[in-house]
C-alpha positions as YAML, in Angstrom:
chain: A
units: angstrom
residues:
- id: 1
  name: MET
  ca: [-14.54, -2.09, -23.92]
- id: 2
  name: THR
  ca: [-17.84, -0.61, -22.78]
- id: 3
  name: VAL
  ca: [-18.02, -0.03, -19.03]
- id: 4
  name: GLN
  ca: [-21.47, -0.47, -17.57]
- id: 5
  name: LYS
  ca: [-22.67, 2.63, -15.75]
- id: 6
  name: PRO
  ca: [-23.92, 2.27, -12.19]
- id: 7
  name: VAL
  ca: [-27.66, 2.08, -11.69]
- id: 8
  name: PRO
  ca: [-29.54, 3.92, -8.93]
- id: 9
  name: PHE
  ca: [-29.29, 2.23, -5.55]
- id: 10
  name: ALA
  ca: [-33.01, 2.81, -5.16]
- id: 11
  name: SER
  ca: [-33.57, 0.20, -7.88]
- id: 12
  name: VAL
  ca: [-31.91, -2.63, -5.90]
- id: 13
  name: PRO
  ca: [-34.63, -5.18, -5.02]
- id: 14
  name: GLU
  ca: [-35.60, -5.55, -1.38]
- id: 15
  name: SER
  ca: [-34.97, -9.29, -1.68]
- id: 16
  name: THR
  ca: [-31.31, -8.57, -2.52]
- id: 17
  name: LEU
  ca: [-30.85, -6.21, 0.41]
- id: 18
  name: LYS
  ca: [-32.42, -8.63, 2.87]
- id: 19
  name: ARG
  ca: [-29.38, -10.88, 2.41]
- id: 20
  name: ILE
  ca: [-26.90, -8.18, 3.46]
- id: 21
  name: ARG
  ca: [-25.29, -8.72, 6.84]
- id: 22
  name: GLY
  ca: [-22.07, -6.73, 6.50]
- id: 23
  name: VAL
  ca: [-21.21, -3.19, 5.41]
- id: 24
  name: CYS
  ca: [-17.72, -2.12, 4.33]
- id: 25
  name: PHE
  ca: [-17.08, 1.52, 3.55]
- id: 26
  name: ASP
  ca: [-14.51, 4.14, 2.71]
- id: 27
  name: ILE
  ca: [-14.31, 7.07, 5.13]
- id: 28
  name: ASP
  ca: [-13.26, 10.33, 3.42]
- id: 29
  name: ASP
  ca: [-16.10, 11.81, 1.35]
- id: 30
  name: THR
  ca: [-18.03, 8.54, 1.62]
- id: 31
  name: PHE
  ca: [-18.81, 8.45, 5.34]
- id: 32
  name: SER
  ca: [-17.57, 11.99, 6.00]
- id: 33
  name: SER
  ca: [-18.85, 15.18, 4.38]
- id: 34
  name: HIS
  ca: [-16.50, 18.10, 3.64]
- id: 35
  name: GLY
  ca: [-14.02, 16.92, 6.25]
- id: 36
  name: LYS
  ca: [-16.56, 16.23, 9.02]
- id: 37
  name: ILE
  ca: [-18.54, 13.20, 10.14]
- id: 38
  name: THR
  ca: [-22.08, 14.43, 10.54]
- id: 39
  name: SER
  ca: [-24.36, 13.43, 13.38]
- id: 40
  name: PRO
  ca: [-26.87, 11.66, 11.05]
- id: 41
  name: ALA
  ca: [-24.10, 9.61, 9.39]
- id: 42
  name: PHE
  ca: [-22.54, 8.56, 12.69]
- id: 43
  name: GLU
  ca: [-25.93, 7.80, 14.18]
- id: 44
  name: SER
  ca: [-26.73, 5.55, 11.20]
- id: 45
  name: LEU
  ca: [-23.50, 3.63, 11.88]
- id: 46
  name: TRP
  ca: [-24.59, 3.00, 15.46]
- id: 47
  name: ARG
  ca: [-28.06, 1.98, 14.31]
- id: 48
  name: LEU
  ca: [-26.58, -0.55, 11.88]
- id: 49
  name: LYS
  ca: [-24.37, -1.96, 14.64]
- id: 50
  name: ASN
  ca: [-27.23, -2.14, 17.14]
- id: 51
  name: VAL
  ca: [-29.34, -4.33, 14.82]
- id: 52
  name: GLY
  ca: [-26.46, -6.70, 14.12]
- id: 53
  name: TYR
  ca: [-24.70, -5.62, 10.91]
- id: 54
  name: LEU
  ca: [-20.95, -6.24, 10.71]
- id: 55
  name: LEU
  ca: [-19.12, -2.97, 9.96]
- id: 56
  name: VAL
  ca: [-15.64, -2.52, 8.50]
- id: 57
  name: PRO
  ca: [-14.25, 0.83, 7.33]
- id: 58
  name: VAL
  ca: [-11.58, 0.40, 4.62]
- id: 59
  name: THR
  ca: [-9.54, 3.57, 4.39]
- id: 60
  name: GLY
  ca: [-6.37, 5.22, 3.18]
- id: 61
  name: ARG
  ca: [-6.05, 7.00, 6.50]
- id: 62
  name: PRO
  ca: [-3.00, 6.32, 8.70]
- id: 63
  name: ALA
  ca: [-2.25, 3.89, 11.50]
- id: 64
  name: GLY
  ca: [-2.68, 6.62, 14.11]
- id: 65
  name: TRP
  ca: [-6.22, 7.32, 12.98]
- id: 66
  name: CYS
  ca: [-7.08, 3.64, 12.69]
- id: 67
  name: ASP
  ca: [-6.07, 2.99, 16.30]
- id: 68
  name: HIS
  ca: [-8.73, 5.50, 17.36]
- id: 69
  name: ILE
  ca: [-11.34, 4.13, 14.92]
- id: 70
  name: ALA
  ca: [-10.89, 0.53, 16.12]
- id: 71
  name: ARG
  ca: [-11.18, 1.57, 19.75]
- id: 72
  name: PHE
  ca: [-13.97, 4.13, 19.69]
- id: 73
  name: TRP
  ca: [-16.19, 3.60, 16.64]
- id: 74
  name: PRO
  ca: [-18.94, 0.94, 16.49]
- id: 75
  name: VAL
  ca: [-17.01, -1.20, 14.01]
- id: 76
  name: ASP
  ca: [-15.72, -4.78, 13.98]
- id: 77
  name: ALA
  ca: [-12.36, -3.99, 12.35]
- id: 78
  name: VAL
  ca: [-10.70, -1.28, 10.27]
- id: 79
  name: VAL
  ca: [-8.46, -1.79, 7.24]
- id: 80
  name: GLY
  ca: [-5.93, 1.05, 7.12]
- id: 81
  name: GLU
  ca: [-3.41, 2.70, 4.82]
- id: 82
  name: ASN
  ca: [-5.08, 1.21, 1.74]
- id: 83
  name: GLY
  ca: [-4.79, -2.36, 2.96]
- id: 84
  name: ALA
  ca: [-1.46, -2.40, 4.79]
- id: 85
  name: PHE
  ca: [-2.95, -3.69, 8.07]
- id: 86
  name: ILE
  ca: [-6.13, -4.44, 9.98]
- id: 87
  name: TYR
  ca: [-6.88, -3.21, 13.51]
- id: 88
  name: TYR
  ca: [-9.59, -4.74, 15.68]
- id: 89
  name: LEU
  ca: [-10.52, -5.20, 19.33]
- id: 90
  name: ASP
  ca: [-9.99, -8.44, 21.19]
- id: 91
  name: GLY
  ca: [-12.12, -7.73, 24.23]
- id: 92
  name: GLU
  ca: [-10.77, -4.33, 25.27]
- id: 93
  name: LYS
  ca: [-7.33, -4.91, 23.71]
- id: 94
  name: ARG
  ca: [-6.54, -3.42, 20.32]
- id: 95
  name: ARG
  ca: [-4.89, -5.98, 18.05]
- id: 96
  name: ARG
  ca: [-3.17, -5.70, 14.69]
- id: 97
  name: SER
  ca: [-3.22, -8.12, 11.80]
- id: 98
  name: MET
  ca: [-0.68, -7.62, 9.06]
- id: 99
  name: LEU
  ca: [-1.00, -8.80, 5.49]
- id: 100
  name: PRO
  ca: [0.82, -12.01, 4.51]
- id: 101
  name: PRO
  ca: [4.43, -11.57, 3.37]
- id: 102
  name: GLY
  ca: [4.49, -9.28, 0.37]
- id: 103
  name: ALA
  ca: [6.07, -6.19, 1.81]
- id: 104
  name: ASP
  ca: [9.04, -4.65, 0.05]
- id: 105
  name: LEU
  ca: [12.00, -4.99, 2.42]
- id: 106
  name: ASN
  ca: [13.58, -1.90, 0.86]
- id: 107
  name: ALA
  ca: [10.41, 0.17, 1.10]
- id: 108
  name: ALA
  ca: [11.80, 2.75, 3.55]
- id: 109
  name: SER
  ca: [14.76, 3.75, 1.40]
- id: 110
  name: LYS
  ca: [12.65, 3.66, -1.77]
- id: 111
  name: LYS
  ca: [10.03, 5.92, -0.17]
- id: 112
  name: ALA
  ca: [12.70, 8.41, 0.85]
- id: 113
  name: ALA
  ca: [14.07, 8.51, -2.70]
- id: 114
  name: LEU
  ca: [10.58, 8.83, -4.15]
- id: 115
  name: GLN
  ca: [9.74, 11.65, -1.76]
- id: 116
  name: ALA
  ca: [12.79, 13.58, -2.99]
- id: 117
  name: LYS
  ca: [11.82, 13.03, -6.64]
- id: 118
  name: ILE
  ca: [8.27, 14.18, -5.98]
- id: 119
  name: LEU
  ca: [9.50, 17.41, -4.40]
- id: 120
  name: ALA
  ca: [12.00, 17.96, -7.20]
- id: 121
  name: LYS
  ca: [9.29, 17.71, -9.88]
- id: 122
  name: PHE
  ca: [6.53, 19.38, -7.83]
- id: 123
  name: PRO
  ca: [8.20, 21.96, -5.55]
- id: 124
  name: HIS
  ca: [4.78, 23.08, -4.30]
- id: 125
  name: ALA
  ca: [3.83, 19.57, -3.14]
- id: 126
  name: LYS
  ca: [2.80, 19.16, 0.48]
- id: 127
  name: PHE
  ca: [2.52, 15.85, 2.23]
- id: 128
  name: ALA
  ca: [-0.70, 15.17, 4.09]
- id: 129
  name: SER
  ca: [-1.12, 16.62, 7.55]
- id: 130
  name: ASP
  ca: [-1.51, 13.05, 8.84]
- id: 131
  name: GLN
  ca: [1.77, 11.85, 7.26]
- id: 132
  name: LEU
  ca: [3.38, 11.81, 10.73]
- id: 133
  name: PHE
  ca: [1.01, 9.01, 11.74]
- id: 134
  name: ARG
  ca: [1.62, 6.81, 8.68]
- id: 135
  name: GLU
  ca: [3.72, 3.67, 8.64]
- id: 136
  name: ASN
  ca: [3.58, 2.37, 5.07]
- id: 137
  name: ASP
  ca: [2.86, 5.05, 2.48]
- id: 138
  name: LEU
  ca: [3.35, 8.61, 1.37]
- id: 139
  name: ALA
  ca: [0.22, 10.74, 1.09]
- id: 140
  name: ILE
  ca: [0.49, 13.83, -1.10]
- id: 141
  name: ASP
  ca: [-2.22, 16.38, -0.37]
- id: 142
  name: ILE
  ca: [-4.02, 17.41, -3.55]
- id: 143
  name: CYS
  ca: [-6.90, 19.38, -2.03]
- id: 144
  name: GLU
  ca: [-7.48, 18.67, 1.68]
- id: 145
  name: ASP
  ca: [-5.38, 21.46, 3.21]
- id: 146
  name: VAL
  ca: [-3.97, 22.95, 0.00]
- id: 147
  name: PRO
  ca: [-5.46, 24.54, -3.14]
- id: 148
  name: ALA
  ca: [-6.80, 21.84, -5.45]
- id: 149
  name: TRP
  ca: [-4.23, 20.51, -7.90]
- id: 150
  name: PRO
  ca: [-5.07, 20.68, -11.61]
- id: 151
  name: SER
  ca: [-6.03, 17.29, -13.05]
- id: 152
  name: ALA
  ca: [-2.99, 17.29, -15.33]
- id: 153
  name: ASP
  ca: [-0.66, 17.65, -12.33]
- id: 154
  name: VAL
  ca: [-2.46, 14.86, -10.46]
- id: 155
  name: ASP
  ca: [-2.03, 12.58, -13.46]
- id: 156
  name: ALA
  ca: [1.64, 13.53, -13.75]
- id: 157
  name: LEU
  ca: [2.16, 12.76, -10.05]
- id: 158
  name: LEU
  ca: [0.51, 9.35, -10.40]
- id: 159
  name: ALA
  ca: [2.67, 8.62, -13.45]
- id: 160
  name: LEU
  ca: [5.87, 9.65, -11.64]
- id: 161
  name: CYS
  ca: [5.15, 7.34, -8.70]
- id: 162
  name: GLU
  ca: [4.34, 4.42, -10.98]
- id: 163
  name: SER
  ca: [7.46, 5.04, -13.08]
- id: 164
  name: GLU
  ca: [9.49, 4.58, -9.88]
- id: 165
  name: GLY
  ca: [7.92, 1.18, -9.30]
- id: 166
  name: ALA
  ca: [5.52, 2.31, -6.60]
- id: 167
  name: VAL
  ca: [1.80, 1.68, -6.35]
- id: 168
  name: ALA
  ca: [-0.13, 4.97, -6.66]
- id: 169
  name: LYS
  ca: [-3.82, 5.49, -5.95]
- id: 170
  name: LEU
  ca: [-6.00, 8.57, -6.15]
- id: 171
  name: SER
  ca: [-8.49, 9.34, -3.38]
- id: 172
  name: SER
  ca: [-10.76, 12.37, -3.12]
- id: 173
  name: ILE
  ca: [-8.11, 14.25, -1.13]
- id: 174
  name: HIS
  ca: [-4.71, 12.56, -1.55]
- id: 175
  name: VAL
  ca: [-2.47, 10.63, -3.88]
- id: 176
  name: ASN
  ca: [-1.28, 7.67, -1.83]
- id: 177
  name: THR
  ca: [1.82, 5.84, -2.96]
- id: 178
  name: TRP
  ca: [3.68, 2.88, -1.48]
- id: 179
  name: TYR
  ca: [5.97, -0.07, -2.14]
- id: 180
  name: GLY
  ca: [4.50, -3.49, -1.44]
- id: 181
  name: ASP
  ca: [1.90, -5.92, -2.67]
- id: 182
  name: PHE
  ca: [-1.24, -4.65, -0.92]
- id: 183
  name: ASN
  ca: [-4.35, -2.63, -1.60]
- id: 184
  name: LYS
  ca: [-7.78, -2.16, -0.03]
- id: 185
  name: ARG
  ca: [-9.14, -5.37, -1.52]
- id: 186
  name: LYS
  ca: [-6.21, -7.55, -0.44]
- id: 187
  name: GLY
  ca: [-6.36, -6.11, 3.07]
- id: 188
  name: LEU
  ca: [-10.03, -6.91, 3.44]
- id: 189
  name: GLU
  ca: [-9.68, -10.35, 1.82]
- id: 190
  name: HIS
  ca: [-6.96, -11.12, 4.38]
- id: 191
  name: TRP
  ca: [-9.38, -10.22, 7.19]
- id: 192
  name: PHE
  ca: [-12.04, -12.50, 5.73]
- id: 193
  name: ALA
  ca: [-9.53, -15.34, 5.24]
- id: 194
  name: SER
  ca: [-8.34, -14.92, 8.85]
- id: 195
  name: GLN
  ca: [-11.90, -15.72, 10.03]
- id: 196
  name: MET
  ca: [-12.79, -12.09, 10.72]
- id: 197
  name: PRO
  ca: [-10.79, -11.36, 13.89]
- id: 198
  name: GLY
  ca: [-12.73, -8.99, 16.11]
- id: 199
  name: VAL
  ca: [-16.09, -10.65, 15.34]
- id: 200
  name: ALA
  ca: [-17.43, -12.68, 18.26]
- id: 201
  name: ARG
  ca: [-19.13, -15.34, 16.12]
- id: 202
  name: PRO
  ca: [-17.74, -15.12, 12.58]
- id: 203
  name: VAL
  ca: [-19.34, -17.04, 9.73]
- id: 204
  name: PRO
  ca: [-17.82, -17.87, 6.33]
- id: 205
  name: PHE
  ca: [-17.64, -14.95, 3.91]
- id: 206
  name: VAL
  ca: [-20.39, -14.92, 1.28]
- id: 207
  name: ASN
  ca: [-20.02, -12.09, -1.23]
- id: 208
  name: GLU
  ca: [-23.79, -11.59, -1.68]
- id: 209
  name: GLU
  ca: [-24.10, -10.89, 2.06]
- id: 210
  name: TRP
  ca: [-21.86, -7.81, 2.00]
- id: 211
  name: ILE
  ca: [-22.07, -4.33, 0.52]
- id: 212
  name: TYR
  ca: [-19.32, -1.76, -0.08]
- id: 213
  name: LEU
  ca: [-19.59, 2.04, -0.27]
- id: 214
  name: GLY
  ca: [-16.92, 4.30, -1.77]
- id: 215
  name: ASP
  ca: [-16.35, 7.51, -3.69]
- id: 216
  name: SER
  ca: [-13.06, 7.59, -5.61]
- id: 217
  name: PRO
  ca: [-10.54, 5.66, -7.76]
- id: 218
  name: ASN
  ca: [-8.76, 4.04, -4.81]
- id: 219
  name: ASP
  ca: [-12.05, 2.23, -4.13]
- id: 220
  name: GLU
  ca: [-11.99, 0.59, -7.58]
- id: 221
  name: PRO
  ca: [-10.55, -2.75, -6.35]
- id: 222
  name: MET
  ca: [-13.47, -2.91, -3.92]
- id: 223
  name: PHE
  ca: [-16.06, -1.95, -6.52]
- id: 224
  name: ASP
  ca: [-14.72, -4.80, -8.63]
- id: 225
  name: PHE
  ca: [-14.64, -7.33, -5.78]
- id: 226
  name: PHE
  ca: [-18.06, -6.79, -4.26]
- id: 227
  name: ARG
  ca: [-21.16, -7.89, -6.14]
- id: 228
  name: HIS
  ca: [-23.03, -5.17, -4.26]
- id: 229
  name: SER
  ca: [-20.96, -1.99, -4.44]
- id: 230
  name: VAL
  ca: [-22.30, 1.55, -4.12]
- id: 231
  name: GLY
  ca: [-20.74, 4.85, -5.08]
- id: 232
  name: VAL
  ca: [-22.04, 7.86, -3.20]
- id: 233
  name: LYS
  ca: [-23.12, 10.48, -5.71]
- id: 234
  name: ASN
  ca: [-19.83, 12.42, -5.61]
- id: 235
  name: VAL
  ca: [-18.15, 9.42, -7.30]
- id: 236
  name: GLU
  ca: [-19.56, 10.63, -10.62]
- id: 237
  name: PRO
  ca: [-16.58, 12.86, -11.66]
- id: 238
  name: TYR
  ca: [-14.27, 9.83, -11.29]
- id: 239
  name: LEU
  ca: [-16.29, 7.29, -13.25]
- id: 240
  name: GLU
  ca: [-14.45, 7.97, -16.50]
- id: 241
  name: ARG
  ca: [-11.20, 6.95, -14.77]
- id: 242
  name: MET
  ca: [-12.55, 3.55, -13.73]
- id: 243
  name: LYS
  ca: [-12.55, 0.22, -15.53]
- id: 244
  name: HIS
  ca: [-14.53, -1.15, -12.59]
- id: 245
  name: PRO
  ca: [-17.08, 1.42, -11.39]
- id: 246
  name: PRO
  ca: [-19.56, 0.72, -8.59]
- id: 247
  name: LYS
  ca: [-22.60, -1.37, -9.46]
- id: 248
  name: TYR
  ca: [-24.98, 1.17, -7.93]
- id: 249
  name: ILE
  ca: [-24.98, 4.88, -7.19]
- id: 250
  name: ALA
  ca: [-26.59, 6.58, -4.20]
- id: 251
  name: GLU
  ca: [-28.97, 9.48, -4.60]
- id: 252
  name: PHE
  ca: [-26.93, 11.76, -2.33]
- id: 253
  name: GLU
  ca: [-23.30, 12.70, -1.79]
- id: 254
  name: SER
  ca: [-20.87, 11.72, 0.96]
- id: 255
  name: GLY
  ca: [-22.32, 11.14, 4.43]
- id: 256
  name: ASP
  ca: [-25.85, 11.79, 3.22]
- id: 257
  name: GLY
  ca: [-25.34, 9.06, 0.62]
- id: 258
  name: PHE
  ca: [-24.04, 6.69, 3.29]
- id: 259
  name: LYS
  ca: [-27.05, 7.45, 5.47]
- id: 260
  name: SER
  ca: [-29.47, 6.87, 2.59]
- id: 261
  name: VAL
  ca: [-28.01, 3.39, 2.01]
- id: 262
  name: ALA
  ca: [-28.09, 2.65, 5.73]
- id: 263
  name: ASP
  ca: [-31.71, 3.81, 5.93]
- id: 264
  name: ARG
  ca: [-32.77, 1.30, 3.27]
- id: 265
  name: LEU
  ca: [-31.01, -1.52, 5.11]
- id: 266
  name: LEU
  ca: [-32.58, -0.47, 8.40]
- id: 267
  name: GLU
  ca: [-36.07, -0.43, 6.90]
- id: 268
  name: LEU
  ca: [-35.95, -4.14, 6.07]
...
């Protein structure tokens, strides 16, 4: 099967972009750059919010981080831990929406056993520095605070997790693995189906009115779901891993790529 390569985001017609009213986006290496959120990227988020765009980060980051994001960022909701939950504000109160039943009731014991098997096969493995704040998954650090793992070891880690019946997804910094029937797409679809809690005046979801930005294989379900999906330029090394790449590709990497997409939307 031939996979269609993404086309430059600059080629998207203005008429298409004029329909966009909501922006969903990954955080690490899509909105952030080299572990930091730059002033221009964060300012562009505020500018989008101030002119009325709906904004929803969809991230593999943990519950502890997502509590902060929902409270202090200019966003309408945040989907966390690769789709395990949604946080949003109801007035000044932070609320939580879980996915419909689909969780593995034995997930805790299975995760403990999987963690032991990972360490047995990869004695050098380190779990992410934010693992303490996670509720649903294991995050193995492959380059954030440790030397970058060789690709062969990353593939072997993914294969080990899957052989144990877990879901395993590769981000730009972690391998995330969990037990349960959820992912980024299902988490966001649940938010849409729940009438977008956190949005003062929600309207029915129309795919053509939303755009998604991402950078790595764990964004693939979102690239497939959204008719308007954008990979920031640093997605390029991962394209050969994807059956469903983004439709478009930004001119710049990471936060600069996010800002360039936001700038086009703000020019309309």
